[in-house]
C-alpha positions in Angstrom: 14.6 50.5 -16.9 16.3 51.6 -20.2 19.5 53.5 -20.5 21.4 55.1 -23.2 24.2 57.8 -23.3 24.3 61.1 -25.3 27.4 64.0 -25.5 29.1 61.5 -23.1 26.2 61.4 -20.9 24.0 59.0 -18.8 20.7 59.2 -19.4 17.8 57.6 -18.6 15.0 56.8 -21.6 11.1 56.7 -20.0 8.3 56.2 -21.7 8.9 58.9 -24.8 11.3 61.2 -22.8 15.4 60.3 -22.5 16.5 62.0 -19.7 19.7 63.9 -18.5 21.1 61.8 -15.3 23.3 63.8 -13.8 20.7 67.1 -13.6 17.4 65.0 -13.1 19.1 63.6 -9.9 20.7 67.4 -9.1 23.9 65.5 -9.0 24.3 63.3 -7.0 24.2 60.9 -10.3 27.7 61.7 -11.9 27.3 61.9 -15.9 30.2 59.6 -16.9 28.2 56.3 -17.8 30.9 54.0 -15.9 30.9 56.2 -13.1 27.1 55.2 -12.2 27.3 51.9 -13.4 29.6 51.6 -10.1 27.0 52.3 -8.5 24.1 51.1 -10.5 22.7 49.4 -7.7 21.5 52.2 -6.0 21.0 54.3 -9.2 17.9 51.7 -10.2 16.9 52.7 -6.9 16.3 56.2 -7.7 15.4 55.8 -11.4 12.6 53.7 -10.5 10.7 56.9 -9.7 11.5 59.0 -12.4 8.9 59.6 -14.9 10.0 63.2 -16.1 13.5 65.4 -16.0 15.4 68.1 -18.5 15.8 66.6 -21.8 18.9 64.7 -22.4 21.8 66.4 -25.2 20.7 66.5 -28.7 22.1 64.2 -31.0 22.5 60.7 -31.2 22.8 57.8 -28.8 25.8 56.2 -28.6 26.8 52.8 -27.0 26.0 52.5 -23.7 29.1 51.8 -22.1 32.0 54.5 -24.1 35.1 53.1 -22.7 34.5 49.3 -20.5 37.0 48.6 -18.8 37.5 45.2 -20.0 35.7 43.4 -23.0 35.4 40.3 -23.3 34.2 37.8 -25.8 32.9 34.1 -26.8 33.8 31.6 -30.0 31.6 29.2 -31.2 28.9 29.9 -28.4 25.9 28.6 -30.8 26.2 25.0 -32.2 25.0 26.2 -35.2 27.9 28.1 -35.5 30.3 25.9 -34.6 29.0 23.4 -37.5 29.3 25.9 -40.4 33.5 26.2 -39.5 33.7 22.9 -38.8 34.5 22.3 -35.5 33.6 20.1 -32.0 31.5 22.4 -29.8 34.0 23.6 -27.1 34.0 22.5 -24.0 34.8 25.8 -22.0 34.3 29.3 -23.8 36.7 30.0 -26.2 37.4 33.8 -25.1 39.1 36.8 -26.3 39.1 40.1 -25.9 37.4 43.7 -28.4 39.9 47.0 -27.7 38.2 49.2 -26.6 39.1 51.6 -29.1 36.9 49.7 -31.5 33.4 50.4 -29.8 31.5 52.9 -30.7 27.1 53.7 -30.7 24.9 51.7 -32.6 24.5 54.1 -35.5 27.8 54.1 -37.9 29.2 55.0 -40.6 31.9 51.3 -41.3 35.0 52.2 -42.7 36.5 49.2 -44.3 39.4 48.1 -43.5 39.4 45.4 -46.5 37.4 42.9 -48.8 37.6 40.5 -45.8 35.2 42.0 -42.9 32.6 40.2 -42.0 29.4 40.4 -39.8 28.9 38.4 -36.1 25.5 39.6 -34.5 25.6 39.2 -30.9 23.7 39.9 -27.7 26.0 42.0 -25.5 26.2 41.3 -21.6 27.1 44.4 -19.4 28.5 43.8 -15.8 26.3 45.5 -13.5 28.2 44.8 -9.5 31.8 43.3 -9.8 31.6 40.3 -10.1 34.6 37.3 -8.4 33.8 33.3 -8.6 30.4 34.2 -8.7 27.8 30.9 -9.5 26.3 31.0 -12.4 23.0 30.3 -9.5 23.5 33.9 -8.9 25.3 35.6 -11.8 22.5 37.2 -13.3 22.0 38.9 -10.0 25.0 40.7 -11.2 24.2 41.9 -14.9 23.3 45.5 -15.2 21.9 45.3 -18.4 22.0 44.2 -22.0 22.2 46.0 -25.2 23.0 44.2 -29.2 26.5 44.1 -30.4 28.3 43.6 -33.7 31.5 41.7 -33.3 33.3 43.1 -37.0 36.1 40.7 -38.1 38.4 41.4 -40.7 39.3 37.3 -41.4 42.7 38.1 -42.8 44.0 39.9 -40.2 41.9 37.2 -37.5 43.3 34.1 -39.0 47.3 35.7 -39.4 49.9 32.9 -38.4 51.8 31.0 -37.1 48.6 31.8 -34.2 45.0 33.0 -34.7 45.2 37.2 -33.5 41.3 37.2 -33.0 41.5 40.7 -30.8 43.2 42.3 -33.4 40.9 41.1 -36.5 37.8 41.9 -34.2 39.6 45.5 -32.9 39.3 48.0 -35.9 37.8 51.1 -35.2 33.8 51.0 -35.5 34.7 47.0 -35.7 32.6 46.6 -32.0 29.1 48.9 -32.2 26.1 48.5 -29.0 23.5 49.8 -28.1 20.9 51.6 -29.2 19.7 51.4 -25.1 20.9 48.9 -22.2 17.6 47.1 -21.1 17.4 45.7 -17.7 17.3 42.1 -17.0 13.2 42.6 -15.0 12.1 44.1 -18.6 12.5 41.1 -20.1 9.7 37.6 -19.8 13.4 35.2 -20.2 16.2 36.6 -20.5 17.7 33.1 -21.9 15.8 33.1 -24.5 15.8 36.3 -27.1 15.7 36.7 -31.1 18.8 38.0 -32.7 19.1 38.5 -36.2 21.5 40.4 -38.8 20.2 42.2 -42.1 22.7 43.2 -44.6 20.8 45.2 -47.9 17.7 44.2 -46.3 18.2 40.2 -46.8 17.9 38.5 -43.5 21.8 36.2 -43.1 22.3 35.7 -39.4 18.7 34.3 -37.2 18.6 32.4 -33.8 17.6 32.7 -30.5 19.8 32.9 -27.5 18.7 30.2 -26.3 20.8 28.2 -28.7 23.9 28.9 -26.9 26.4 26.6 -26.2 26.9 28.4 -22.8 24.8 30.9 -21.3 25.0 34.1 -19.9 25.1 32.6 -16.4 27.2 29.8 -17.3 29.9 32.2 -18.8 29.4 34.7 -16.0 30.5 31.9 -14.0 33.4 31.0 -15.9 35.1 34.1 -16.6 34.5 35.2 -13.0 36.8 32.4 -12.0 39.4 33.5 -13.9 39.1 37.0 -13.6 36.6 39.9 -11.7 34.7 41.2 -13.5 33.8 44.7 -13.1 31.2 47.2 -13.3 30.5 48.4 -17.0 32.5 45.7 -18.7 30.5 43.7 -22.2 30.5 40.3 -22.5 29.7 40.2 -26.1 28.2 36.5 -26.2 29.2 34.6 -29.0 27.0 34.6 -32.4 24.5 32.4 -34.3 24.9 30.6 -38.5 25.4 33.1 -41.0 28.9 34.5 -41.1 29.8 35.5 -44.7 33.5 33.9 -44.2 31.4 30.0 -44.3 30.1 30.8 -47.2 30.6 28.9 -50.4 31.6 30.9 -52.1 32.9 33.3 -49.1 31.1 36.6 -49.1 32.3 39.7 -47.7 30.8 43.2 -47.1 31.4 45.7 -49.5 31.0 49.8 -49.7 27.7 51.0 -49.6 26.1 47.8 -48.1 23.3 47.7 -46.0 24.1 46.0 -41.8 21.2 45.3 -39.2 21.2 44.0 -36.4 18.3 43.2 -33.9 17.9 41.1 -30.4 14.4 41.4 -29.0 13.6 43.8 -26.9 16.1 45.7 -27.4 16.8 47.3 -30.4 19.0 47.4 -33.5 22.6 48.4 -35.0 22.8 50.0 -38.2 26.2 50.6 -39.9 26.5 51.6 -43.5 30.0 49.8 -44.8 32.2 52.5 -46.5 36.1 52.0 -48.4 38.9 52.5 -46.2 
């Protein structure tokens, strides 16, 4: 099953149609995506039998979860990325947040606040059931689905001392695009092994598979939920593979006019056009 959001309304993607959930369900489910995630099991049971219905509003796809309550992001979760950063593999997932106002849809203009904006292609997990001290064995049962994400990063703000400001450096407006759809876990042959790629102006700058993660999705959910409950609609940016601009010699950052495409196998792609701030 696939869902998306248009004009702030939850939509079901089936075949070639995009269906308005509130209208198709005769009001059983609301238009607000977050409210639907609160009833995810009930919603997926209903959606399994839906093939046609009232069309979604016209307009572009928006973030599958436009206003998540919690956004978790993981650093150094690919071995090759830790190596290019010159850091040892972590013993526990380095965790920060991307503030909610940075969330945006899949096809946008990215306003560059400086000359030091970097890219980080990521698989994003969307929580579908409250997860509180969940085991890794049971973790996938708490996932609504997967989507594509970019963890854009302003490296000067991120690295400003005396302690790094990861959350601020990664939360400028438009720095957290997600989409174009959410895909439920049952749609994948192996949700732990998906291709991830980032292209800039057609050049592949990052390419890996999620099976290369240091902490796979179930382990992330187990470790995060051991500290704080994960709520329906919460996002987990699961980390990026090698190939970021900050680790290159010479360093490379995004420039006005750059075209960034981020892909995850079985889900789709994001597209940002960079413009001057």
